[in-house]
C-alpha positions, 0 to 999 in steps of 0.5 A: 500500500504505502511503498513500492518501486519508486524508479520509473521507466528508464528514459529510453524505455519510456520513449519506446512505450509512450511513442504515439501516445495521444495527448490528453483533452481536458473538459470543464465542468461537472454536472451536479445532480444529473444521474448517469445514463444507463450503460455508462459504467466507469472503470476504476483500477487500484492496487490491492489495499483496503479492498473491502473499504474501497468496494463499500465506498464504491457501492455507496457512490453508485447508490448516490449517483446511479453511476456503476463502476467496474472495480479491479485491483492488483498487487502493489509490486505488479501495479505500475507495470500492469497499468503501463500495459493497460495504457499502451493496450488501450484497456477500458480505464477511467480512474486509477490510483497514481503514485506521485513518483509516476506522474511525470512519466504518465503525464508525458506519455498522455496516459492521464489527464489534468483535472484542474478545469473541474472547479468541483475538484479544485475547491479541495486544494484549500483543505489539502497540505501544500506538499500534497497538492504540489506533488500532483502538479506537473508542468503547471497542471494538476492531475488528481486529488489525494487520498493518502499522504505520509512523511518521514518521521523522527522517532525515539525510545523514551526509556533510552533517552531517560537512561542516558540522562536526557529529558528532551529528544534532540532538536538538531543533528548535532544533538543526535550525535551528542546524545548518541555518544553518551548512550554509547559510553553508558552501554545503552546502545552500540549504534543509537541511530538507526538509518536505513540506506540500502539501495531500495525504493525508500532510499530517496526519501531518506536522502531527501529528508536529510537534505531538506532538514539541512536546509537544502534542495537537490534541484532548483525551481528549474529542475537543474541540479544544485545538490553539488553546491556546498551551501545547498545542503546535500554535501553537508547532509552526506558529510553528517552521515559519513561522520556518524558512521566513520568518526562517531560510530553512532550509525552502523556501517551496515546501514548501506545494506539495511533496508527500511523493513529490517531497520524497522525491526531492529528498532522495534527490538530495542537495538536503537534509540533513534530512527528515521522511518515513515510516520505510519510506522509509529502505530506498529512501534507502539503495538505490543504484538509487533514491538518490544518497545511498545509504549516507549516510542515517541515522535519528535520534529525532524532534527535540523542541520546548522543551516536547516529546519525541521523540514522533512519529505512527504509523499502521496498517492492520488486518484487520477483520470485517464486521457481516455475518459477525458476525451469524452465529455460525459465520461469525464464528468462522471469520472470527476464525480468518482474522483471527488467521492474518493479524494474529496467529500462524499455527502459533505465529509472526507469519508474515504480518507477517514475510513482508510485511516481508521482501517489501515492507518493510512495518513490523509492529506486534508487538514480538517481531518486532524480535528475529527474526534475519531481521528484524534482518538485513534492517533492519541492511542499510539502517538501525539496528534499535535506533533504528527500534525506539526511535522506534516505541516513541514513536509516538502515534496520530492524535487527529483521526480522526473521522467529520468528519475529512474535512470538517475536514482540508482547512481545517486544511491550508489554515490551516497553509499560509496561515500558512507563507506569511506570510498569517496568524499562527500563533494565528489559523490554529490558532484557525480550525482549532479553531473548525471542529473544534468546530463540526463535532463539535457538529453531528455 
C-alpha cells in the first residue's frame, strides 16, 4: 500500500512505450445532480489495499449517483507495470490510483489527464497540505486529488533517552550525535541511530529528508541540479552521515545494506534509540504484538542541520483520470464525480480518507481531518496528534521526480553509499550525482 518501486521507466524505455501516445483533452465542468445514463459504467483500477473499504465506498457512490463502476485491483509490486500495459493496450480505464513518483512519466506519455478545469475538484486544494497538492502538479497542471499522504518521521525510545540522562529528544543533528555518544559510553546502545540506506525504493526519501532538514534542495525551481553546491545542503547532509558512521560510530556501517523493513525491526527490538522511518510506522512501534518497545516510542520534529529546519519529505498517492475518459465529455464528468467521492467529500465529509485511516492507518492529506474526534482518538492511542500534525505541516515534496528519475536514482544511491563507506568524499559523490542529473535532463 504505502511503498513500492519508486524508479520509473528508464528514459529510453519510456520513449519506446509512450511513442504515439495521444495527448490528453481536458473538459470543464461537472454536472451536479444529473444521474448517469444507463450503460455508462466507469472503470476504476487500484492496487490491492483496503479492498473491502474501497468496494463499500464504491457501492455507496453508485447508490448516490446511479453511476456503476467496474472495480479491479492488483498487487502493489505488479501495479505500475500492469497499468503501463493497460495504457499502451488501450484497456477500458477511467480512474486509477497514481503514485506521485509516476506522474511525470504518465503525464508525458498522455496516459492521464489534468483535472484542474473541474472547479468541483479544485475547491479541495484549500483543505489539502501544500506538499500534497504540489506533488500532483506537473508542468503547471494538476492531475488528481489525494487520498493518502505520509512523511518521514523522527522517532525515539523514551526509556533510552531517560537512561542516558536526557529529558528532551534532540532538536538538531548535532544533538543526535551528542546524545548518541553518551548512550554509547553508558552501554545503552552500540549504534543509537538507526538509518536505513540500502539501495531500495525508500532510499530517496531518506536522502531527501536529510537534505531538506539541512536546509537544502537537490534541484532548483528549474529542475537543474544544485545538490553539488556546498551551501545547498546535500554535501553537508552526506558529510553528517559519513561522520556518524566513520568518526562517531553512532550509525552502523551496515546501514548501506539495511533496508527500511529490517531497520524497522531492529528498532522495534530495542537495538536503537533513534530512527528515521515513515510516520505510519509509529502505530506498529507502539503495538505490543509487533514491538518490544511498545509504549516507549515517541515522535519528535525532524532534527535540523546548522543551516536547516525541521523540514522533512512527504509523499502521496492520488486518484487520477485517464486521457481516455477525458476525451469524452460525459465520461469525464462522471469520472470527476468518482474522483471527488474518493479524494474529496462524499455527502459533505472526507469519508474515504477517514475510513482508510481508521482501517489501515493510512495518513490523509486534508487538514480538517486532524480535528475529527475519531481521528484524534485513534492517533492519541499510539502517538501525539499535535506533533504528527506539526511535522506534516513541514513536509516538502520530492524535487527529483522526473521522467529520468529512474535512470538517475540508482547512481545517486550508489554515490551516497560509496561515500558512507569511506570510498569517496562527500563533494565528489554529490558532484557525480549532479553531473548525471544534468546530463540526463539535457538529453531528455
